C-alpha positions in Angstrom: -34.4 21.0 -14.4 -33.6 18.6 -11.5 -32.3 19.9 -8.2 -29.0 18.0 -8.6 -28.4 19.6 -12.0 -29.2 23.1 -10.7 -26.7 22.5 -7.8 -24.1 21.3 -10.2 -24.5 24.3 -12.4 -24.2 26.7 -9.4 -21.1 24.9 -8.1 -19.6 24.7 -11.6 -20.1 28.4 -12.4 -18.8 29.4 -8.9 -15.7 27.2 -9.2 -14.9 28.5 -12.7 -15.2 32.1 -11.6 -13.0 31.5 -8.6 -10.4 29.8 -10.8 -10.5 32.6 -13.3 -10.0 35.3 -10.6 -7.1 33.4 -9.1 -5.6 33.2 -12.6 -6.0 37.0 -13.2 -4.6 37.6 -9.7 -1.2 36.2 -10.7 -0.6 39.2 -13.0 -2.6 41.8 -11.0 -0.6 44.6 -9.3 -0.6 44.9 -5.5 -3.8 46.5 -4.2 -5.6 45.5 -7.4 -6.2 47.3 -10.7 -8.3 50.1 -9.1 -6.3 53.0 -7.5 -9.4 54.4 -6.0 -11.4 51.7 -4.3 -14.2 53.9 -3.2 -14.9 55.0 -6.8 -14.8 51.4 -8.0 -17.2 50.4 -5.2 -19.5 53.2 -6.3 -19.5 52.0 -9.9 -20.1 48.4 -8.7 -23.1 49.7 -6.7 -24.6 51.3 -9.8 -24.2 48.0 -11.7 -25.6 45.9 -8.8 -28.6 48.3 -8.4 -29.5 48.1 -12.1 -29.2 44.3 -12.0 -31.3 44.1 -8.8 -34.1 46.3 -10.2 -34.4 44.4 -13.4 -34.1 41.1 -11.5 -37.0 42.1 -9.2 -39.2 42.9 -12.2 -38.4 39.7 -13.9 -38.9 37.6 -10.8 -42.3 39.2 -10.3 -43.2 38.5 -13.9 -42.1 34.9 -13.8 -43.9 34.2 -10.5 -47.1 35.7 -11.8 -46.9 33.3 -14.8 -46.2 30.4 -12.4 -49.2 31.4 -10.2 -51.6 31.8 -13.1 -50.6 28.4 -14.5 -51.0 26.7 -11.1 -54.3 28.4 -10.4 -55.6 27.6 -13.9 -54.8 23.9 -13.5 -56.5 23.8 -10.1 -59.6 25.7 -11.3 -59.9 23.4 -14.3 -59.9 20.3 -12.1 -62.5 21.8 -9.8 -64.8 22.7 -12.7 -64.5 19.2 -14.2 -65.6 17.7 -10.9 -68.5 20.2 -10.7 -69.6 19.3 -14.3 -69.6 15.6 -13.3 -72.2 16.5 -10.7 -74.1 18.8 -13.0 -74.3 16.0 -15.6 -76.4 13.9 -13.2 -79.1 16.5 -13.3 -79.4 16.5 -17.1 -81.7 14.1 -19.1 -80.7 10.5 -18.5 -80.0 9.9 -22.1 -77.0 12.2 -22.1 -75.8 11.8 -18.5 -74.0 8.6 -19.1 -72.2 9.9 -22.2 -71.2 13.2 -20.5 -69.8 11.5 -17.4 -67.7 9.1 -19.4 -66.4 11.9 -21.6 -65.5 14.0 -18.6 -63.4 11.1 -17.3 -61.7 10.9 -20.7 -61.1 14.7 -20.6 -59.4 14.4 -17.2 -57.3 11.4 -18.4 -56.2 13.3 -21.5 -55.1 16.3 -19.5 -53.0 14.1 -17.2 -51.8 11.6 -19.8 -51.4 13.7 -23.0 -51.5 17.4 -22.3 -49.2 17.5 -19.3 -46.3 15.6 -21.0 -46.7 17.9 -24.1 -46.5 21.0 -21.8 -43.4 19.6 -20.2 -41.8 19.0 -23.6 -42.9 22.5 -24.8 -45.1 21.1 -27.6 -48.5 21.9 -26.3 -49.1 24.6 -28.8 -52.6 25.8 -29.5 -54.2 22.3 -29.9 -57.7 21.9 -28.5 -58.7 19.1 -26.2 -60.7 16.7 -28.4 -62.9 15.7 -25.5 -63.9 19.3 -25.0 -65.3 19.2 -28.5 -66.9 15.8 -27.8 -68.6 17.1 -24.7 -70.0 20.0 -26.7 -71.3 17.7 -29.4 -73.0 15.5 -26.8 -74.6 18.5 -25.1 -76.1 19.6 -28.5 -78.3 16.5 -28.3 -79.7 17.5 -24.9 -83.2 18.9 -24.9 -84.1 19.9 -21.3 -87.7 19.4 -20.3 -88.1 20.2 -16.7 -87.0 23.3 -14.8 -84.3 21.4 -13.0 -82.9 20.1 -16.3 -83.0 23.6 -17.8 -81.2 25.0 -14.8 -78.5 22.2 -15.0 -78.2 22.9 -18.8 -77.5 26.6 -18.1 -75.1 25.7 -15.3 -73.2 23.4 -17.6 -72.7 26.1 -20.1 -71.3 28.5 -17.5 -69.0 25.8 -16.2 -67.8 25.0 -19.7 -66.8 28.6 -20.1 -64.9 28.6 -16.8 -63.2 25.4 -17.6 -62.0 26.6 -21.0 -60.7 29.8 -19.5 -58.8 27.9 -16.8 -57.4 25.6 -19.4 -56.2 28.6 -21.4 -54.4 29.9 -18.3 -52.8 26.5 -17.8 -51.6 26.2 -21.4 -50.4 29.8 -21.5 -47.9 29.2 -18.8 -46.2 26.4 -20.7 -44.8 28.9 -23.2 -43.2 31.2 -20.7 -43.8 35.0 -20.5 -40.3 36.5 -20.2 -39.4 37.9 -23.7 -36.0 37.1 -25.2 -34.7 40.7 -25.0 -35.1 40.6 -21.2 -33.1 37.4 -21.0 -30.4 39.0 -23.2 -30.2 42.2 -21.1 -30.2 40.2 -17.8 -27.4 38.0 -19.1 -25.4 41.0 -20.4 -25.6 42.8 -17.0 -24.6 39.6 -15.2 -21.6 39.3 -17.5 -20.5 42.9 -17.0 -20.7 42.4 -13.2 -18.6 39.3 -13.5 -15.9 41.1 -15.6 -15.9 44.0 -13.2 -15.3 41.7 -10.3 -12.2 40.3 -12.0 -10.6 43.7 -11.7 -10.8 43.4 -7.9 -8.0 40.8 -8.2 -5.4 41.6 -5.6 -2.3 39.4 -4.9 -1.8 41.1 -1.6 -5.0 39.5 -0.3 -5.3 35.9 0.7 -6.5 33.6 -2.1 -9.6 32.3 -0.2 -10.7 35.8 0.5 -10.5 36.7 -3.2 -12.3 33.5 -4.1 -15.1 34.2 -1.7 -15.4 37.7 -3.1 -16.3 36.6 -6.6 -17.7 33.2 -5.8 -20.5 34.5 -3.6 -21.5 37.0 -6.3 -21.5 34.5 -9.1 -23.3 31.8 -7.0 -26.1 34.2 -6.1 -26.5 35.4 -9.7 -26.6 32.0 -11.2 -29.0 30.6 -8.6 -31.3 33.5 -9.1 -31.3 33.0 -12.9 -32.1 29.3 -12.4 -35.0 30.2 -10.2 -36.4 32.6 -12.8 -36.1 30.0 -15.5 -37.9 27.5 -13.3 -40.8 29.9 -12.6 -41.0 31.0 -16.2 -41.4 27.4 -17.4 -43.5 25.8 -14.6 -44.0 22.5 -16.3 -40.8 20.4 -16.1 -39.4 17.3 -14.4 -37.6 19.1 -11.6 -38.4 20.3 -8.1 -41.1 23.0 -7.8 -42.8 22.1 -11.1 -46.6 22.3 -11.4 -48.0 18.8 -11.4 -51.4 17.5 -12.4 -52.3 16.6 -8.8 -55.6 18.4 -8.8 -56.8 16.8 -12.0 -55.6 13.4 -10.8 -57.7 13.9 -7.6 -60.7 14.9 -9.7 -60.2 11.8 -11.9 -60.2 9.5 -8.9 -63.3 11.2 -7.5 -65.1 10.9 -10.8 -64.2 7.2 -11.2 -65.3 6.5 -7.6 -68.6 8.3 -8.2 -69.3 6.3 -11.4 -68.7 3.1 -9.4 -71.0 4.3 -6.6 -73.7 5.2 -9.1 -73.5 1.8 -10.7 -72.0 3.0 -14.0 -70.3 -0.1 -15.1 -70.1 0.8 -18.8 -66.6 1.4 -20.2 -65.6 5.0 -20.9 -64.7 5.7 -24.5 -61.0 6.1 -24.0 -57.9 4.3 -22.6 -56.0 5.3 -19.4 -54.2 8.2 -21.2 -57.4 9.7 -22.7 -56.9 8.3 -26.2 -60.2 7.4 -27.9 -60.8 3.7 -28.1 -63.1 3.9 -31.1 
């Protein structure tokens, strides 16, 4: 969600709530519907407390999902860069293939997987270049101690990379269950209705508007923040971007050039195999 759309939603919801309160205010009795303001304030405090406690729990849950997704994406990029270096220590027959396939893996993450995560269609699909890397590694037969050490290191890095990818993909689905969204929306609606009963024609209109407008603006803004954290891959501000993988891709391509690898990698710029 873009920042402008979020601001428009907050302003629209606030304006609608103020207009509705002023409409209710026309028929409200003097001093409002509540004859005992202290008792009404106490009930409102209970509602607000329940909303705040649930809100705090959901914000923590959403931020944890956001942080795991971001950390997974960064770890995956770092491991891909490490595997590029490890590939140089493996037998020369496989080094060239592995380095090219790592470039394709990085390109597919940026060019294919990221748009799929933003669209919510990533699903459980595997990265085909991960499979190709494994198949290439099967052809490797380390001979020296250095090659055997690099081979073992590659396997460990592959495991770390797959775990990091799993963390990244998991965040695209969101972790807040539907019942929590329903309860959160229900409590917000109850608070909004309760606020309408504070309509009092004896008070100035702008004071009444500020009363409900501030509450609605805070609730709507908080719900939008939770939604943004729960779905960290989107087009708006604060989204997790493939910056780390793009940096790794640039480093890998520069390293290939420095090492004199002029052969074409087996994919296009988006990581799609070129046959």
